[in-house]
Each structure stands twice: as structure tokens, then as C-alpha cells.
C-alpha positions in Angstrom: -0.2 0.1 0.1 2.6 2.3 0.7 4.4 2.1 -2.3 1.3 1.9 -4.1 0.8 5.7 -2.4 4.4 6.6 -3.2 4.5 5.7 -6.8 1.6 8.2 -7.0 2.9 10.6 -5.5 5.9 10.9 -7.8 3.3 10.6 -10.3 1.8 14.1 -9.1 5.2 15.5 -7.9 6.7 15.7 -11.8 3.3 16.8 -12.9 3.3 19.5 -10.7 6.6 20.5 -12.1 5.9 20.3 -15.6 3.0 22.7 -15.1 5.2 25.0 -13.2 7.5 25.3 -16.1 4.8 25.2 -18.2 3.1 28.7 -17.0 5.9 30.2 -17.5 6.2 30.0 -20.9 1.8 31.0 -21.0 1.6 33.1 -23.7 -2.2 34.6 -22.0 -3.3 35.5 -18.6 -6.3 33.0 -19.4 -3.5 30.6 -19.8 -2.5 30.9 -16.8 -5.2 31.3 -14.8 -6.0 28.0 -16.1 -2.5 26.4 -15.2 -2.6 27.6 -12.2 -6.1 26.4 -11.1 -4.8 23.0 -12.4 -1.4 23.4 -9.8 -3.3 24.6 -6.8 -5.1 21.2 -7.4 -2.1 19.7 -7.5 -0.8 20.8 -4.8 -3.9 19.9 -2.3 -3.6 16.3 -4.0 0.3 16.5 -3.1 -0.4 17.4 0.2 -3.5 14.8 0.9 -1.2 11.7 -0.4 1.6 12.8 2.1 -0.9 12.7 4.9 -1.8 8.8 3.7 1.7 7.7 3.3 2.5 8.9 7.3 -0.8 7.5 8.6 0.1 4.0 6.9 3.3 3.7 8.5 4.5 0.2 7.5 7.1 -1.7 9.6 10.4 -2.1 7.7 10.6 -5.8 5.9 6.3 -5.4 4.7 5.8 -6.6 1.3 4.0 -5.3 -1.3 1.0 -8.3 -1.3 -0.7 -10.1 1.2 1.0 -13.3 0.6 4.6 -11.7 0.7 4.2 -10.5 4.6 4.0 -14.4 5.6 6.0 -16.0 3.7 9.6 -13.3 4.4 10.9 -15.2 7.9 9.0 -12.6 10.5 6.6 -15.3 11.4 3.6 -13.9 13.0 4.6 -10.4 13.2 5.6 -10.7 9.1 2.1 -12.9 8.9 0.1 -9.7 10.4 1.6 -6.8 8.6 0.8 -8.7 5.5 -2.6 -10.1 5.9 -4.8 -7.1 5.3 -4.6 -3.3 4.0 -7.1 -2.3 6.7 -5.0 -4.2 9.3 -2.1 -2.4 8.8 -3.4 1.6 8.0 -5.3 1.0 11.6 -2.1 0.3 13.8 -1.4 4.0 13.8 -4.7 5.4 14.5 -6.1 2.9 17.4 -2.7 4.3 19.2 -4.3 7.8 19.1 -6.3 9.7 21.8 -9.9 9.6 21.1 -11.1 12.8 19.1 -7.5 13.8 18.8 -8.0 14.0 14.6 -11.2 16.1 15.4 -9.4 18.2 17.6 -6.9 18.6 15.9 -9.1 19.6 12.9 -10.6 22.3 14.7 -6.9 23.9 15.4 -6.4 24.5 11.5 -5.4 28.0 11.0 -8.3 28.8 8.1 -5.3 30.9 6.7 -2.4 28.9 7.4 -3.9 25.6 5.0 -1.9 25.1 2.1 -4.9 25.8 -0.2 -5.4 28.8 0.6 -1.7 29.9 0.5 -1.8 28.7 -2.8 -4.8 30.6 -3.4 -4.1 33.7 -2.5 -0.4 33.1 -4.4 -3.0 33.8 -7.4 -4.6 35.8 -6.7 -1.5 38.5 -5.7 0.4 37.4 -8.9 -1.8 36.3 -11.7 -5.2 38.0 -10.6 -7.1 34.9 -9.9 -10.1 35.3 -7.1 -9.9 33.5 -4.0 -12.7 30.6 -4.5 -16.3 32.1 -2.2 -15.4 29.3 0.8 -11.8 30.3 1.5 -12.7 33.7 1.3 -15.8 32.6 3.8 -13.4 31.2 6.5 -11.8 34.7 6.3 -14.6 37.0 6.8 -12.6 39.2 4.3 -14.4 41.6 1.8 -14.4 40.3 -1.9 -12.2 43.6 -2.9 -9.3 42.4 -0.3 -7.3 39.0 0.6 -6.3 38.2 4.5 -3.0 37.4 3.8 -1.9 33.8 5.4 -0.8 33.3 8.4 2.5 31.9 7.5 3.6 35.2 5.5 2.1 37.4 7.5 4.7 35.8 10.6 7.1 36.6 7.7 6.6 39.7 7.5 6.7 40.2 11.3 10.0 38.9 11.8 11.7 40.8 9.2 9.5 44.6 10.5 11.2 43.6 14.2 15.2 42.9 12.0 15.1 45.8 10.1 14.6 49.0 12.4 15.9 49.7 15.8 12.8 52.1 16.4 10.1 50.1 15.4 11.9 47.2 18.1 12.2 49.7 20.8 8.9 51.8 20.8 5.8 50.4 22.9 3.4 47.7 21.0 -0.5 48.9 22.0 -3.4 47.5 20.6 -6.5 50.0 21.9 -9.5 50.9 20.7 -9.1 54.2 18.5 -10.2 57.1 20.1 -9.8 55.8 24.0 -8.2 58.5 25.7 -4.8 57.4 27.1 -4.5 58.9 31.0 -1.4 60.4 31.9 -0.3 61.0 35.8 0.5 64.9 36.0 0.8 65.7 39.6 2.8 64.0 42.3 2.1 64.4 45.7 3.7 66.5 48.2 4.8 66.6 51.7 4.3 70.1 53.5 5.4 71.2 56.6 3.1 71.8 59.9 2.8 73.5 63.3 1.1 72.9 66.1 -2.4 73.9 64.9 -2.1 74.0 60.6 -3.1 71.0 58.7 -1.2 70.4 54.9 -3.0 70.5 52.0 -4.7 67.5 50.2 -3.3 66.2 48.1 -4.9 64.8 44.7 -4.2 62.5 42.2 -5.5 63.3 39.0 -4.8 62.4 35.5 -5.2 66.3 33.7 -3.5 65.0 30.0 -4.2 62.4 27.9 -3.7 60.9 24.6 -5.5 59.2 22.4 -5.2 56.7 19.1 -6.9 57.6 15.8 -6.6 55.0 12.7 -4.5 55.7 9.8 -3.2 53.4 7.3 0.2 52.6 5.8 0.6 51.7 2.1 2.6 50.0 0.2 2.6 49.7 -3.3 3.9 46.7 -5.6 4.0 46.1 -9.2 2.7 43.3 -11.2 5.3 42.9 -13.5 7.5 42.0 -10.2 4.8 39.4 -9.0 3.2 37.8 -12.7 6.4 35.5 -12.5 6.7 33.9 -9.1 4.7 30.3 -9.9 5.5 28.8 -5.9 4.7 29.7 -3.0 8.2 29.7 -1.1 9.1 31.9 -4.5 6.4 34.4 -4.0 7.1 34.6 0.2 11.2 34.9 -0.7 9.8 38.0 -2.5 6.7 39.2 -1.2 7.9 39.4 2.1 11.2 41.6 2.1 9.7 44.2 -0.7 6.5 44.8 2.1 8.7 45.1 5.5 11.2 47.7 3.9 8.5 49.7 2.9 6.4 50.1 6.0 9.2 49.6 8.4 10.6 52.9 6.2 6.6 54.9 6.6 7.1 53.7 10.1 10.7 55.0 11.5 10.3 58.3 9.5 6.6 59.0 11.1 8.3 58.3 14.5 10.7 60.9 14.0 9.0 63.5 12.1 5.9 62.2 11.8 2.7 65.8 11.8 0.0 63.7 13.1 -1.6 64.2 9.9 -3.5 60.7 8.4 0.2 59.9 9.8 1.4 59.6 13.5 2.9 62.6 15.7 6.2 62.2 15.5 8.2 63.3 18.2 10.0 66.4 16.9 6.7 67.5 16.3 4.9 67.2 19.0 4.1 70.5 20.8 3.8 68.7 24.2 7.6 68.6 24.4 8.6 71.6 26.7 10.6 74.7 25.0 13.3 74.3 27.1 14.1 70.4 25.9 14.3 72.4 22.2 18.4 73.2 22.1 20.3 74.6 19.4 23.5 74.3 19.1 25.9 76.6 17.1 28.8 74.9 14.3 31.6 75.8 17.0 29.2 74.6 20.1 27.9 70.9 17.9 31.6 69.7 17.4 33.1 70.4 21.6 32.1 68.3 25.0 31.7 71.7 26.4 28.6 72.5 24.2 27.7 69.5 25.1 28.0 69.3 28.5 26.5 72.5 29.1 23.5 72.8 26.9 22.7 69.1 26.6 23.5 67.2 29.2 22.8 70.3 31.9 19.4 69.9 30.5 18.4 65.4 31.6 16.4 65.3 34.0 17.6 63.1 36.5 14.5 61.0 36.1 15.0 60.7 32.2 18.0 59.8 31.9 18.0 56.7 30.9 17.7 57.4 26.8 19.7 57.3 23.8 20.7 59.7 21.1 19.1 59.7 18.1 21.4 60.5 15.3 22.1 59.9 11.1 25.5 58.0 10.6 27.2 60.7 9.3 26.5 62.6 12.0 28.2 60.3 15.2 31.3 59.8 12.6 32.2 63.2 11.5 31.2 65.1 15.2 30.5 62.8 17.6 33.3 59.5 17.0 36.9 60.9 18.4 35.3 63.6 20.3 37.7 65.0 23.1 37.3 66.8 25.9 39.4 70.2 27.4 41.7 67.1 29.3 41.9 65.0 25.6 40.4 62.2 26.7 37.6 60.2 24.8 34.1 61.7 24.7 32.4 59.3 21.9 33.8 56.7 20.3 32.6 53.4 19.1 33.6 50.2 20.7 34.0 47.2 18.9 33.8 44.0 20.6 33.7 40.1 18.9 29.9 39.2 19.5 27.9 42.7 19.0 30.3 44.1 16.3 30.2 47.7 17.1 28.6 49.6 20.0 27.9 53.0 19.8 28.3 55.2 23.3 28.0 59.0 24.2 28.5 60.9 27.1 27.7 57.4 28.5 24.7 57.2 26.6 24.3 54.5 23.8 23.8 56.5 20.5 21.1 54.6 17.8 22.0 55.5 14.8 19.8 56.2 11.3 19.3 56.6 8.1 19.6 60.3 6.6 16.0 60.7 5.7 14.8 59.7 8.8 17.2 62.8 10.9 19.3 64.3 8.5 23.2 64.5 8.7 24.4 68.0 10.5 26.8 68.6 7.2 23.4 68.6 5.0 21.0 70.3 7.4 20.0 73.7 7.3 19.7 75.7 10.4 16.9 75.0 12.7 16.9 71.2 11.1 16.4 68.7 13.9 20.0 66.8 14.0 19.6 64.6 16.8 17.2 63.9 19.5 18.0 61.8 23.3 14.7 59.8 24.2 13.4 56.5 25.9 11.8 54.9 22.9 9.5 53.4 25.4 7.5 56.4 26.1 6.4 56.4 22.5 3.6 54.4 22.0 2.7 52.6 18.2 -1.1 51.7 18.3 -1.5 48.5 16.2 -3.2 45.2 16.3 -0.1 44.4 12.7 -2.7 42.9 10.9 -1.9 43.3 7.1 -4.3 43.1 4.7 -3.5 42.6 0.4 -6.0 43.9 -1.7 -5.5 43.8 -5.4 -7.5 46.1 -8.3 -6.7 47.1 -11.9 -6.7 50.8 -12.5 -8.9 51.2 -15.7 -7.2 54.7 -16.3 -4.3 52.9 -16.8 -4.6 49.4 -17.6 -2.5 48.3 -14.3 -2.7 46.1 -12.2 -1.9 46.8 -8.8 -1.0 45.5 -5.6 -0.7 47.2 -2.0 -0.6 45.6 1.4 -2.0 48.5 4.6 -1.5 48.6 8.3 -3.9 50.8 10.2 -1.6 51.8 13.0 -1.1 55.3 15.2 1.8 56.7 17.3 2.2 59.4 20.1 4.9 59.9 23.2 2.9 59.2 26.3 5.2 61.0 28.7 7.2 63.7 26.3 8.8 66.0 29.3 12.6 63.5 29.1 12.3 64.5 25.2 15.5 67.0 24.4 15.5 67.6 20.6 18.9 69.0 19.4 18.7 71.4 16.6 21.2 73.0 14.2 22.3 76.5 15.1 22.5 80.3 13.3 
């Protein structure tokens, strides 16, 4: 039985391989769609055959026919192995706990089945509509398709591995419009006389922040995806493209977003105290004395757990190698064996970013932000991290367009420890 199934599996796999090669040479979209549907059906049959082979689990030395098992010299064990197909197949099934198969079926993620993943790939690459029965299990509208769980996990993995800022901000998942209270009054103790009583202290949340629903989208050209023929290749191409675009948009917004249909960045938040916005002239920026007097002296004691964020060129050109009046190094790079470069300045970590997030000092204009000091755990990103994929035809340009959408917002929860350093006149 097992050998028969293995032979049938090899035949199906060969058919799948030939059709995969044929779809690349197909000249029309209709032909590609027909081959794609056949590939989808073959993939389902291959998965089913693999499951059956795993269930059979024939003992070593078992014969192909009923009589071969009795004559192989293994006695009763060989006789039982060849007595009939049903008896051999049921050995594994009888060892499973009752109801285990049903429970496993209930735990299957409808967006992570091979059938749905192949259907999603065909939808994004070739415009083949996802079958209604598969769309129904994902509660998704006809105009869009939910990204398969395996692919979604891969995108989230790329996001976490790509951007340092994204890694460090606080992640929330609350309803839009709900206000998050911020305690702004600390109780104080006062001295009293024999007859005087101290004033009552009230803990009040006088400030609050709320989050809105903003969408960040990444559009991907149809010509890039149309030649992808396997889900593995599709996943390898789709995830990095979406991740790179989404993470770039998020990090730019977290730093400099104006809050208009996007998160409010820390450099645009008017709640940052005016005394925390510091301008440094060229001479001050290049000297330890200027930083010590105008920046480090402004750091509140309770908020010194943050880090500097600046462009790579700013750190390399001005901070790395800076010395105090005694010639002692202030900003330097420690080259470790395990973790590579570790950037430090005045005892604080330094995060270097790309120029489109914070401009380098040399190319910045007077009044531009060239560095910030912030504890990223005080900045919150509010999102359920559910990415949606949409495919449509633009009849004005006769183009097939694809995009992924992430709904999120971001704001500073506590602006009092943020320092914003600008290029002075």
C-alpha cells in the first residue's frame, strides 16, 4: 500500500513540476489562470498523499502483497503485516487518543492551509479570484484578501529585524479614540505647625492621549510578481518588499510625522517642553563643552535612561573621537567581538539612522533637527499588526496594482524627557 502511494505521489509531483515550467511560458493571462488552477488542485492532492503515507507507516520488511508478508521469515509479525491493508493502516490510528483527530482539525488556521496559501499567491500574482469558500473562512471582503498566517509571520519577523526604532517603541492594541490618561501631579509633603493642617493632595490625570486610525500602504508592481510560480518564491519576494517599505514609513513618522493622516513624531509634538528644544552652533556641536552645558545639563535626572538618535554621518563626523579639554575621549566606538559596533556618547547609547529619518549635520539647514534624546519605551505605536492585501485594476491606466495596508497610529506618552537638538545659526 505504502509503495503504491509513494509511486502515485512521485507521479503527481512530476506533473506539478512540468506545469510549473509551463506556466512561465504561457502567453495569455487566461492560460496562466487555467494552469494555476490545475497546480492548486495538484498541490492539494500531493498534500493528501503525503498525509496518507504518514498514516500507513508500514513496518520495515513488509511486502507489497498479502502473501509476501507471510513468507518473509518473520513469523507472526510478518503474517500480521501482510494480512490485509486495513489492519496495517489502523495500527497508528488505534494508538491516538480518542477525538485527537477532530481536535486537530478544529485547531487548523484557515489562513494557513496549503490550499489558501496557493490561492492567495494566485490572487496576488495572476489575478485569480480566491474561491468563495476560502474567502468565507477569513471574513474578508471580496475586494481584498487576508494575508496567509505564514506570510504574515514572515513580514512581522522582517519588521522586528529591520528597524531599531520599531523594535524599541511600546506596542499597544487599543480602540481608536480611547484616551490614555497620563498622571501629571505628584503628591508633596509639607511641614505643619501645632494647629495648621496640610493641604490635601489629589492624584489627577490631567493629560491624556488618544489614537486614531491611519493606514500605511505599500504598492507593489504587478510585473514584479507575475513570474512567481511557487509559494516559497512568492514569500521570499513579497515579505522583504512589504517589510522594507512599511518599516521605513513607520520610523520616519515616529520621528518627524506631523500627525496629519500619520503618527505624530517626537520632533513635531508641541507637548515637548520648550526648554528641551536646544540649538547648537557649529562650534558648540563639535565641542564637549557645548554638549555638556546645553544638552546634558538639560537632562532631568528621572529621564536619563534614554539614548541619542542621529544620522550615521553626524556621529562619524562630529561625535566619534570627540575629546574633552584634558584630551579624554567622549564619544567613541567600541568594537566588540560578539555584537559588533557599540556607539556611546557621554555614557549614553547612540542609535544611528538613515538620512531620511534625521538629516546629517552637514546637509541640514539652520533650525533643522539633527539629533534627539529619547526613551523609546515612552513612545507608543497602536496597531493590531494585521496587514491586508488588496489587488485591483486601474482602468484609467490599464494597470494591475497590488498593495498591503497596515492600520496604526503613534504618539509620545510622556514628552518631558525628550530633548530635541537643532542646528543653530
